[in-house]
Structures are given as C-alpha cells and as structure tokens.
N, C-alpha and C positions, 0 to 999 in steps of 0.2 A: 705520599711519596717521600722517600728519604732525601737527605741533603745531597748524598752522592748521586741519586737519581736526577735531581734538579740540575746539578752541575753537569752531569752527562748530557742531558737534553740541551742545556745551554751551549756546551762545547760543540755538539753535533750541529746545532742550528747555525752557529757562527761558521763552521766549516762549510756547510751547504751554501750559505750566503756568499762566502768567499769564492767558492767554486763557480757559483752562478754568475758572479760579476767578474770572473776572470777575463773574458773578452774585453770588458770595459777597462780594466786595469792595464791590460796589454796595449790597448789603443792609446791610452793616456801616456804610457811609458814610451811608446814609439812615436808620439806626437802625430798621430794619424789626423789628417785634415777633417775627417768626419767623426771625430771622437765623441762629440756631444750627441749626434744622432745615434751612434752606436750605443751609448749609455741609455738613451731614451728607449730604443728598441729592446735592449737587454732588460730594462727595468719594467716595461709595461707588458711584455709578452713572456710569461715565465719559461716554458720549455722550448717552444719554437723560436722565441726571441734569442735564447742562448745560442742555438745553432746558427741562426742568421747573423747575429753579432760576431760569433766566432769566425765564420767564414769571411765576413766583411772586414774584420780586423786584419786578416792576412792577405786581403786582396791588394794587388799592386795599384798604386795611385800614380797616375800619369801626370807629370808636371811639364809645363811648357817652358 
C-alpha cells in the first residue's frame, strides 16, 4: 500500500471514530447529567450503542 493509501485509511478511520462518538461529545458539551453512562454505552456497543446514545443525549432531563 502506498503512502497516500495509508494516509487515506487513517483519515477515514479518524472520521468514523469521530462520528461514532458524536453523541458522547454532545453529551459532554451540554453537560448532560448522564454523560458518563452515555459514553460507556457509546463505546461498548458499536452500532446500536450509537443510536441509543444519540437518542439519550437529546432526551429531556427533568430537574427538581
């Protein structure tokens, strides 16, 4: 594999990881009270975890 091929694979891999962890990034930016569990679900369950974490990130949190 050429140098450009390796760079291409590296860039695509970084982009996929960034997109996969997008719900966790959003939860931390919004200071979601469940941001650590969202990160754990997002990290441990690849595709389904992304969907669960994404929906959980935007769920309304009721505070008393």
